[in-house]
C-alpha positions as CSV (number, residue, x, y, z in Angstrom):
1,M,-129.5,-182.7,42.8
2,T,-129.0,-182.3,46.5
3,D,-125.4,-182.4,48.1
4,S,-124.9,-181.7,51.8
5,T,-122.2,-179.1,52.1
6,P,-120.5,-178.0,55.6
7,C,-120.4,-174.3,55.8
8,A,-117.5,-171.8,56.4
9,P,-117.5,-168.1,56.7
10,I,-117.5,-167.2,52.9
11,D,-116.6,-164.3,51.2
12,T,-118.9,-163.7,47.9
13,T,-117.3,-160.1,46.9
14,D,-115.3,-162.1,44.2
15,L,-118.1,-164.3,42.9
16,A,-120.1,-161.3,42.7
17,R,-117.6,-159.7,41.0
18,R,-117.0,-162.7,38.5
19,L,-120.9,-162.8,37.9
20,A,-121.0,-159.2,37.3
21,D,-118.3,-159.4,34.5
22,R,-120.2,-162.8,32.8
23,L,-123.5,-160.9,32.7
24,L,-121.8,-157.8,31.5
25,A,-120.5,-159.8,28.6
26,K,-123.2,-161.3,27.7
27,Q,-125.9,-158.1,27.9
28,L,-128.1,-160.0,30.5
29,K,-129.6,-158.6,33.9
30,L,-130.2,-160.5,36.8
31,V,-133.1,-160.6,39.2
32,T,-133.4,-162.6,42.5
33,A,-136.4,-163.8,44.5
34,E,-135.5,-164.6,48.0
35,S,-137.0,-166.1,51.3
36,C,-134.6,-167.7,53.4
37,T,-131.8,-165.2,52.2
38,G,-133.6,-162.0,53.0
39,G,-132.3,-160.1,50.0
40,M,-128.7,-161.3,50.7
41,I,-127.9,-162.1,47.0
42,A,-129.4,-158.7,46.0
43,A,-127.5,-157.0,48.6
44,A,-123.8,-158.9,47.7
45,C,-124.9,-158.1,44.0
46,T,-125.4,-153.8,44.8
47,D,-122.4,-153.8,47.3
48,L,-120.2,-153.9,44.1
49,A,-120.5,-150.0,42.3
50,G,-121.8,-149.7,38.7
51,S,-124.5,-153.2,39.6
52,S,-127.2,-151.1,38.4
53,A,-125.8,-152.0,35.0
54,W,-126.3,-155.8,35.5
55,F,-128.6,-155.8,38.6
56,E,-132.1,-155.5,37.6
57,R,-134.1,-156.0,40.7
58,G,-134.7,-158.2,43.7
59,F,-137.7,-159.3,44.9
60,V,-137.9,-160.4,49.1
61,T,-140.9,-162.9,49.3
62,Y,-140.5,-164.0,52.9
63,S,-144.1,-164.7,53.6
64,N,-146.3,-167.2,51.6
65,E,-148.7,-164.4,50.5
66,A,-145.6,-162.1,49.0
67,K,-144.5,-165.6,47.1
68,H,-148.1,-165.5,45.7
69,E,-148.8,-161.5,45.3
70,L,-145.7,-160.3,43.9
71,L,-144.3,-163.6,41.9
72,G,-147.6,-165.5,41.0
73,V,-146.5,-168.8,43.1
74,E,-150.2,-170.7,42.7
75,E,-151.6,-170.9,46.4
76,R,-152.4,-174.8,46.1
77,I,-148.6,-175.2,45.7
78,L,-147.7,-173.5,48.7
79,R,-150.5,-175.1,50.6
80,R,-149.6,-178.8,48.9
81,A,-146.0,-178.7,49.3
82,G,-144.9,-175.6,51.5
83,A,-142.8,-172.7,50.9
84,V,-139.5,-175.1,51.0
85,C,-140.1,-176.9,47.8
86,E,-138.9,-177.8,44.0
87,G,-142.4,-176.3,42.8
88,V,-142.2,-173.1,44.8
89,A,-138.4,-172.3,43.8
90,R,-139.2,-173.2,39.6
91,A,-142.3,-170.7,40.2
92,M,-140.6,-167.7,41.9
93,A,-137.7,-167.8,39.3
94,E,-140.5,-167.6,36.4
95,G,-142.4,-165.0,38.6
96,A,-138.9,-163.0,39.0
97,L,-138.7,-163.0,35.3
98,A,-142.1,-162.5,34.1
99,N,-142.4,-159.5,36.8
100,S,-138.7,-157.7,36.0
101,K,-136.7,-156.8,32.7
102,A,-134.3,-159.2,33.5
103,Q,-132.9,-162.6,31.3
104,V,-131.7,-164.7,34.2
105,A,-133.0,-165.3,37.7
106,V,-132.2,-167.0,40.9
107,A,-134.8,-167.9,43.7
108,V,-133.9,-168.9,46.8
109,T,-136.6,-170.6,49.4
110,G,-135.2,-172.7,52.6
111,V,-135.2,-173.3,56.2
112,A,-132.1,-171.4,57.8
113,G,-133.1,-172.4,61.2
114,P,-132.4,-172.7,63.9
115,T,-135.9,-173.7,64.4
116,G,-139.1,-174.3,61.5
117,G,-137.0,-177.8,60.6
118,S,-138.9,-181.3,60.3
119,P,-137.8,-184.7,59.1
120,A,-138.5,-184.1,55.6
121,K,-137.1,-180.4,55.5
122,P,-134.7,-180.3,58.1
123,V,-132.7,-177.1,59.1
124,G,-130.3,-176.0,56.2
125,T,-132.4,-177.2,53.4
126,V,-132.6,-175.0,50.7
127,W,-134.5,-175.2,47.2
128,F,-133.0,-173.0,44.4
129,G,-134.4,-171.6,41.3
130,F,-132.4,-170.9,38.2
131,A,-133.6,-169.3,34.8
132,V,-130.9,-168.4,32.3
133,P,-131.7,-168.2,28.7
134,G,-132.4,-171.5,27.2
135,Q,-132.6,-173.3,31.0
136,R,-134.7,-173.5,33.6
137,I,-133.3,-175.4,36.6
138,T,-134.1,-176.4,40.6
139,E,-132.0,-178.0,42.7
140,K,-131.9,-178.7,46.5
141,Q,-128.9,-178.4,48.8
142,H,-128.2,-178.9,52.5
143,F,-126.0,-176.9,54.2
144,E,-124.7,-177.5,57.6
145,G,-124.0,-175.0,60.4
146,D,-126.2,-172.4,62.4
147,R,-128.1,-169.9,60.5
148,A,-125.7,-167.7,59.6
149,A,-123.8,-170.1,58.2
150,V,-126.7,-171.6,56.5
151,R,-127.6,-168.1,54.8
152,A,-124.4,-167.5,53.6
153,A,-123.8,-171.0,51.9
154,T,-127.3,-170.2,50.2
155,V,-125.4,-167.0,48.5
156,H,-122.5,-168.8,47.7
157,H,-124.0,-171.4,46.2
158,A,-126.2,-169.2,44.2
159,F,-123.7,-167.1,42.6
160,T,-121.5,-170.3,42.1
161,R,-124.1,-172.1,40.1
162,L,-125.3,-168.9,38.3
163,L,-121.7,-168.5,37.2
164,Q,-121.6,-172.4,36.1
165,L,-124.8,-171.9,34.3
166,L,-124.0,-168.6,32.1
167,A,-120.5,-170.3,31.0
């Protein structure tokens, strides 16, 4: 799935609270694996008091080496397709689950800008990997705006999609 979404200032506090409630109700824990957001999803989760009841851990794997060493992303995938692709997002989510005690994972890898884009992967391209009990999903989104807007929209989409998948 691909979407091009304009970015506006986004407050994720309400989404994080709703996700917390859903995870607690289902007795599930969340793990994050983040590249382009640099830990912003984990930070939004842990901004909430009591998050240790539902947030297990977060991995910030900004470099390809970190993706490989901490999450087990195969080097051949990183070399062949680069860090911003479906296979890496999927492997990040799976690796986060395998290296945690969580049952739910979200992984993000993308081009936040202002540099680093290409015709095939323009600035604003973000791949998501989601793992919830019984489902593994990857999807690509494209967000408009500057670096801050792309990163904020990525966090917002991660929470929104997790809420949908856990409904």
